[in-house]
NUKOLRO-286289 format. One record per residue (C-alpha): residue number from 0; residue in one letter; x, y, z. Coordinates in Angstrom, 1 decimal, decimal comma. Example, Ala and Ser with C-alpha at 12.3 -4.5 7.8 and 13.67 -1.06 7.14 Angstrom:
! residues 2
REC vexmar kedo   east  north     up
REC      0    A   12,3   -4,5    7,8
REC      1    S   13,7   -1,1    7,1
***
This chain:
! residues 330
REC vexmar kedo   east  north     up
REC      0    M    0,0    0,0    0,0
REC      1    I    1,0    3,6   -0,7
REC      2    L    0,5    6,5    1,7
REC      3    A    0,3    9,8   -0,3
REC      4    G   -0,2   13,3    0,9
REC      5    D   -0,6   16,9   -0,2
REC      6    I    0,3   19,1    2,8
REC      7    G   -0,5   22,8    2,5
REC      8    G   -0,9   25,8    4,7
REC      9    T   -4,7   25,7    4,4
REC     10    K   -5,5   22,0    4,1
REC     11    T   -3,8   18,7    4,3
REC     12    N   -5,0   15,7    2,1
REC     13    L   -3,9   12,2    3,0
REC     14    A   -4,8    9,1    1,0
REC     15    L   -4,1    5,4    1,1
REC     16    Y   -3,8    3,5   -2,2
REC     17    E   -3,4   -0,1   -3,1
REC     18    Y   -1,2   -0,9   -6,1
REC     19    K   -1,7   -4,3   -7,6
REC     20    E   -1,0   -5,6  -11,1
REC     21    G   -0,4   -2,2  -12,5
REC     22    V   -3,6   -0,7  -11,1
REC     23    L   -3,9    2,0   -8,4
REC     24    K   -7,0    1,7   -6,2
REC     25    L   -8,0    4,4   -3,7
REC     26    L   -8,7    2,8   -0,4
REC     27    A   -9,2    5,8    1,9
REC     28    E   -8,9    9,6    1,7
REC     29    H   -9,4   12,4    4,3
REC     30    Q   -8,9   16,1    4,3
REC     31    F   -7,7   18,0    7,4
REC     32    V   -7,8   21,7    8,2
REC     33    S   -4,1   22,3    8,7
REC     34    K   -4,3   25,2   11,2
REC     35    N   -6,2   23,0   13,6
REC     36    Y   -3,2   20,8   14,3
REC     37    A    0,0   21,8   16,2
REC     38    T    2,1   19,1   14,4
REC     39    F    1,9   16,9   11,3
REC     40    S    2,2   13,9   13,6
REC     41    Q   -1,2   14,7   15,1
REC     42    V   -2,7   14,6   11,6
REC     43    L   -1,0   11,4   10,8
REC     44    E   -2,2    9,7   14,0
REC     45    E   -5,8   10,7   13,3
REC     46    F   -5,6    9,4    9,7
REC     47    V   -4,1    6,1   10,8
REC     48    E   -6,9    5,8   13,3
REC     49    I   -9,5    6,5   10,7
REC     50    C   -8,1    4,0    8,3
REC     51    G   -7,1    1,4   10,8
REC     52    V   -3,8    0,9    9,0
REC     53    N   -0,3    1,5   10,3
REC     54    K    1,7   -0,6    7,8
REC     55    V    2,5    0,7    4,3
REC     56    S    5,0   -0,2    1,6
REC     57    S    5,9    3,3    0,5
REC     58    I    5,2    6,9    1,4
REC     59    C    5,3   10,1   -0,7
REC     60    L    4,2   13,5    0,6
REC     61    G    4,0   16,8   -1,2
REC     62    I    4,7   19,5    1,3
REC     63    A    4,4   23,3    1,1
REC     64    G    8,0   24,1    2,0
REC     65    P   11,6   23,4    1,1
REC     66    I   12,9   19,9    1,5
REC     67    I   16,5   19,9    2,8
REC     68    N   18,2   16,6    3,5
REC     69    G   14,9   14,8    3,9
REC     70    V   13,6   17,4    6,3
REC     71    C   10,9   20,0    5,9
REC     72    Q   10,1   23,0    8,1
REC     73    T    6,8   24,1    6,5
REC     74    T    6,6   27,7    5,2
REC     75    N    3,1   28,7    6,4
REC     76    L    2,8   26,2    9,3
REC     77    P    4,8   25,4   12,4
REC     78    W    5,3   21,8   11,3
REC     79    H    8,6   19,9   11,2
REC     80    I    8,5   16,7    9,0
REC     81    E   11,3   14,3    8,8
REC     82    T   11,9   11,4    6,4
REC     83    Q   13,7    9,3    9,1
REC     84    A   10,8    9,6   11,5
REC     85    L    8,4    8,3    8,9
REC     86    I   10,8    5,4    8,0
REC     87    E   10,9    4,4   11,7
REC     88    Q    7,1    4,8   12,3
REC     89    F    6,0    2,8    9,3
REC     90    Q    9,0    0,4    9,1
REC     91    T    9,7    1,1    5,4
REC     92    P   12,7    2,7    3,7
REC     93    K   10,7    3,8    0,8
REC     94    V    9,8    7,3    1,9
REC     95    K   10,1   10,5   -0,1
REC     96    L    9,3   14,1    0,8
REC     97    L    8,6   16,4   -2,2
REC     98    N    8,0   20,1   -2,3
REC     99    D    4,2   20,4   -2,9
REC    100    L    4,9   21,9   -6,4
REC    101    E    7,2   19,0   -7,3
REC    102    A    4,3   16,7   -6,5
REC    103    T    1,9   19,0   -8,5
REC    104    A    4,3   19,1  -11,4
REC    105    Y    4,5   15,3  -11,5
REC    106    G    0,7   15,0  -11,2
REC    107    M    0,3   17,2  -14,3
REC    108    L    1,8   14,3  -16,3
REC    109    Y   -1,2   12,1  -15,3
REC    110    L   -4,1   14,4  -16,0
REC    111    K   -6,4   13,9  -19,0
REC    112    E   -6,6   16,6  -21,7
REC    113    E  -10,2   17,5  -20,6
REC    114    E   -8,8   18,4  -17,2
REC    115    F   -7,0   21,4  -18,7
REC    116    V   -8,0   24,8  -20,2
REC    117    S   -5,6   26,1  -22,7
REC    118    L   -4,7   29,8  -22,7
REC    119    N   -2,5   30,0  -25,8
REC    120    P   -4,2   29,2  -29,1
REC    121    N   -0,9   29,5  -31,0
REC    122    A    0,9   26,9  -28,9
REC    123    K    3,0   24,1  -30,4
REC    124    S    3,4   20,8  -28,6
REC    125    V    7,1   19,8  -28,2
REC    126    E    9,0   17,4  -26,0
REC    127    A   11,1   19,6  -23,7
REC    128    N   11,2   20,9  -20,1
REC    129    R    7,9   21,9  -18,6
REC    130    A    7,1   24,1  -15,6
REC    131    V    4,3   24,6  -13,1
REC    132    I    3,3   27,8  -11,3
REC    133    A    0,5   27,7   -8,8
REC    134    A   -1,1   30,5   -6,7
REC    135    G   -3,1   29,5   -3,6
REC    136    T   -2,2   30,2    0,0
REC    137    G    1,2   31,1   -1,3
REC    138    L    2,9   31,0   -4,7
REC    139    G    4,6   27,8   -5,8
REC    140    E    6,9   27,1   -8,7
REC    141    A    8,5   23,9  -10,0
REC    142    M   10,0   22,4  -13,1
REC    143    L    9,8   19,1  -15,0
REC    144    F   13,2   18,4  -16,4
REC    145    F   13,0   16,3  -19,6
REC    146    D   16,0   13,9  -20,1
REC    147    G   14,9   12,8  -23,6
REC    148    K   12,9    9,9  -22,2
REC    149    E   11,1   10,9  -19,1
REC    150    Y   10,3   13,9  -16,8
REC    151    H   11,8   14,5  -13,4
REC    152    P   10,2   17,0  -11,0
REC    153    I   12,4   19,7   -9,5
REC    154    G   11,2   21,9   -6,7
REC    155    S   12,0   25,5   -6,0
REC    156    E   11,1   28,4   -3,7
REC    157    G   10,7   30,8   -6,7
REC    158    G    7,6   32,3   -5,2
REC    159    H    9,9   34,1   -2,7
REC    160    C   12,0   35,8   -5,5
REC    161    D   11,7   39,5   -6,0
REC    162    F    8,6   41,1   -7,5
REC    163    A    9,6   42,7  -10,8
REC    164    P    7,2   45,6  -12,0
REC    165    Q    6,4   45,8  -15,7
REC    166    N    5,0   49,3  -15,8
REC    167    S    4,6   52,6  -13,9
REC    168    L    1,5   51,4  -12,0
REC    169    E    3,3   48,3  -10,8
REC    170    D    6,3   50,5   -9,9
REC    171    E    4,0   52,4   -7,5
REC    172    L    2,7   49,1   -6,2
REC    173    L    6,2   47,9   -5,4
REC    174    L    7,1   51,1   -3,5
REC    175    W    3,8   50,9   -1,6
REC    176    L    4,6   47,2   -0,6
REC    177    R    8,2   48,0    0,4
REC    178    K    6,8   50,3    3,1
REC    179    R    4,6   47,4    4,4
REC    180    H    7,3   44,7    4,3
REC    181    K   10,4   46,6    5,2
REC    182    G   12,3   46,3    2,0
REC    183    H   12,1   42,9    0,3
REC    184    V    8,9   42,2   -1,6
REC    185    S    8,5   38,7   -3,0
REC    186    V    6,2   38,0   -5,9
REC    187    E    4,2   35,8   -3,5
REC    188    R    3,0   39,0   -1,7
REC    189    I    0,9   39,7   -4,8
REC    190    I    0,4   36,3   -6,6
REC    191    S   -1,5   34,5   -3,8
REC    192    G   -4,9   34,6   -2,2
REC    193    V   -4,0   37,5    0,1
REC    194    G   -2,3   39,2   -2,9
REC    195    I   -5,7   39,9   -4,4
REC    196    S   -6,8   42,0   -1,4
REC    197    T   -3,4   43,6   -1,2
REC    198    I   -3,8   44,9   -4,8
REC    199    Y   -7,3   46,0   -3,9
REC    200    E   -6,1   48,0   -0,9
REC    201    F   -3,3   49,6   -2,9
REC    202    L   -5,9   50,8   -5,5
REC    203    L   -8,2   52,0   -2,8
REC    204    E   -5,5   54,1   -1,2
REC    205    R   -4,7   55,5   -4,6
REC    206    D   -8,3   56,5   -5,0
REC    207    F   -8,8   54,5   -8,2
REC    208    A  -12,5   54,0   -7,6
REC    209    D  -15,1   54,0   -4,8
REC    210    E  -15,3   50,9   -2,7
REC    211    P  -18,5   48,8   -3,5
REC    212    D  -21,2   48,5   -0,8
REC    213    V  -20,7   44,7   -0,6
REC    214    M  -17,0   45,2    0,4
REC    215    L  -17,8   48,0    2,9
REC    216    N  -20,3   45,7    4,6
REC    217    L  -18,3   42,5    4,3
REC    218    S  -18,4   40,3    7,4
REC    219    E  -15,0   39,6    9,0
REC    220    S  -15,7   35,9    8,6
REC    221    Y  -16,0   36,1    4,8
REC    222    D  -13,0   35,6    2,5
REC    223    K  -12,2   39,1    1,3
REC    224    N  -10,1   37,8   -1,6
REC    225    A  -13,0   35,6   -2,9
REC    226    M  -15,4   38,5   -2,6
REC    227    I  -13,2   40,8   -4,7
REC    228    S  -13,0   38,2   -7,5
REC    229    E  -16,8   37,6   -7,2
REC    230    C  -17,6   41,3   -7,4
REC    231    A  -15,3   41,6  -10,4
REC    232    L  -16,8   38,6  -12,3
REC    233    K  -20,5   39,0  -11,4
REC    234    E  -20,9   42,7  -10,7
REC    235    G  -18,2   44,3  -12,9
REC    236    D  -17,2   46,6  -10,1
REC    237    A  -14,5   48,9  -11,3
REC    238    L  -12,2   48,6   -8,3
REC    239    C  -12,5   44,8   -8,2
REC    240    V  -12,1   44,4  -11,9
REC    241    E   -8,9   46,5  -11,9
REC    242    S   -7,6   44,5   -8,9
REC    243    M   -8,1   41,2  -10,9
REC    244    R   -6,6   42,7  -14,1
REC    245    I   -3,4   43,6  -12,2
REC    246    F   -3,4   40,2  -10,5
REC    247    A   -3,7   38,4  -13,9
REC    248    E   -1,0   40,6  -15,5
REC    249    I    1,6   40,0  -12,8
REC    250    Y    0,7   36,3  -12,6
REC    251    G    1,3   36,0  -16,4
REC    252    A    4,6   37,9  -16,2
REC    253    E    5,9   35,7  -13,5
REC    254    A    4,8   32,6  -15,5
REC    255    G    6,9   33,9  -18,4
REC    256    N    9,9   34,5  -16,1
REC    257    L    9,6   30,9  -14,9
REC    258    A    9,4   29,6  -18,5
REC    259    L   12,6   31,5  -19,4
REC    260    K   14,5   30,4  -16,3
REC    261    S   13,7   26,7  -16,9
REC    262    L   13,5   26,9  -20,7
REC    263    S   10,2   25,2  -20,4
REC    264    L    9,4   25,0  -24,1
REC    265    G    7,3   21,9  -23,4
REC    266    G    4,7   24,0  -21,7
REC    267    V    3,8   25,8  -18,5
REC    268    Y    1,0   24,5  -16,3
REC    269    I   -1,0   26,8  -14,0
REC    270    G   -2,1   25,0  -10,9
REC    271    G   -3,4   26,0   -7,5
REC    272    G   -6,8   26,8   -6,3
REC    273    I   -7,2   30,3   -7,6
REC    274    A   -6,8   29,9  -11,4
REC    275    P   -9,9   27,8  -12,0
REC    276    K  -12,0   30,3  -10,1
REC    277    I  -10,9   33,3  -12,1
REC    278    L  -10,6   31,7  -15,6
REC    279    A  -12,4   34,7  -17,3
REC    280    F   -9,5   36,9  -16,2
REC    281    L   -6,9   34,4  -17,4
REC    282    Q   -8,6   33,8  -20,8
REC    283    D   -9,1   37,4  -21,9
REC    284    G   -5,5   37,9  -23,1
REC    285    I   -4,0   39,8  -20,2
REC    286    F   -2,2   36,8  -18,8
REC    287    L   -1,0   35,6  -22,1
REC    288    N    0,3   39,0  -23,2
REC    289    A    2,2   39,4  -20,0
REC    290    F    3,6   35,9  -20,4
REC    291    I    5,0   36,5  -23,8
REC    292    S    6,2   40,1  -23,3
REC    293    K    9,8   39,3  -22,8
REC    294    G   11,6   41,4  -25,5
REC    295    R   13,8   39,3  -27,8
REC    296    F   12,2   36,1  -26,5
REC    297    K    8,7   37,0  -27,3
REC    298    D    8,6   34,9  -30,5
REC    299    M    9,8   31,9  -28,6
REC    300    L    7,2   32,2  -25,8
REC    301    E    4,4   32,8  -28,3
REC    302    K    4,6   29,1  -29,1
REC    303    V    4,7   27,7  -25,6
REC    304    E    1,7   25,8  -24,3
REC    305    L   -0,1   27,4  -21,3
REC    306    K   -2,6   25,2  -19,5
REC    307    V   -4,7   25,7  -16,4
REC    308    S   -5,3   22,6  -14,4
REC    309    L   -8,9   22,1  -13,3
REC    310    N   -8,1   19,1  -11,0
REC    311    P   -7,7   20,2   -7,4
REC    312    Q   -6,0   16,9   -6,5
REC    313    T   -3,1   17,2   -8,8
REC    314    A   -0,5   17,3   -6,0
REC    315    L   -2,0   14,2   -4,4
REC    316    L   -2,0   12,4   -7,7
REC    317    G    1,6   13,4   -8,2
REC    318    A    2,6   12,0   -4,8
REC    319    V    1,0    8,6   -5,4
REC    320    H    2,3    8,3   -8,9
REC    321    F    5,8    9,3   -7,8
REC    322    A    5,7    6,5   -5,1
REC    323    K    4,5    4,1   -7,7
REC    324    D    7,0    5,0  -10,4
REC    325    K   10,1    5,9   -8,4
REC    326    L    9,8    4,1   -5,0
REC    327    M    8,0    0,8   -5,5
REC    328    N   10,7   -0,4   -8,0
REC    329    S   13,7    0,9   -6,0
***
C-alpha cells in the first residue's frame, strides 16, 4: 500500500492506495484543516486511526515548504516533518518528501486533456522541459526536467523571489509594498490569495474608484479575496475588476519568467486553487500578453503551451504516482 499526501498551509489531504497488477486503487482519503493541528504527527495519527492501517510499503508526501536533506520546516505552518521519523514509524525505507509543487508538477503528467484549459491558441506541442506555477495560500513554482525519455520534477522556492514591476503602476505598487514589508517584496506577496486583497487595498488608497457596498459591509468571517473576484466577475465593479486585471497581469509575467529560467518550451501549467475560479481573467489575453512580453524572446514564448489545471487533487496524484514510479521499484 502507498500513503500519499498533499500538505498545504490551508488544508492537508492524505490518502491510502493499493497498487496491484499495474492498477492504483484508492482505499481511503481524508482532508484536514491544517491550522487545527500543532504538528503533522497529530494529523497522521488521526488518519491512521480513521483508516485502521499502520503498515504501508511506501510513502510520498508533497509539502508546502523546502525539503532539505529529507527534512521540511513548512513555510506557512509550524510543522517539522522528517523522512527518518516516517521510516521508523512505518517500518519502510521507501519514503520520499517532495515540495508540494514538485508533486503537483509530477501529477500534471497524469491528467487527462479535458482536465486542462488552454490559454494559448498559438501553442506548439514539443518534448522539452515543462514548468508549473500555482497561486493559492502562497505561490509555488516547480520544473519538470526532460532527459529525452522521461520527466523529473524539480522543486523551487521561486515564489519568494523579488517582484519585478512591468509598468509605472506596478512601480508604484512595489514602492507601496516596500513600506509594508520593510524592503524585500516577494512576488508571492501579490500572486497568492492574500495578494488579491493587497492589490485592492493599494488601488483603494490610490483613489482608483469607490469601494463597493458589498465590500464595505463584508463580514470579517468572509473571505475578502474571494469576494473581490466575485464582485469583479459578477458585478463588474471597477475597483474589483482592476484588482483582478493587475493580478492576472503580474501572474502572467511571473509565469513567463519561470518559462525563461527553466527553458520550459514543453509548456507551462497553471495549478493552485485560484486559477480555475478566475478563468475569465486568465482567458481574456492579459495573462498571455504578460507571459510572452519578454523582449527578444517574445517569438519563442508565443509558441509555448499554457494550460490551467482544473483538477484540485493534482498534487496528491503526483505524490502517489511518484511513489508508484520511483519508490516501488527501487
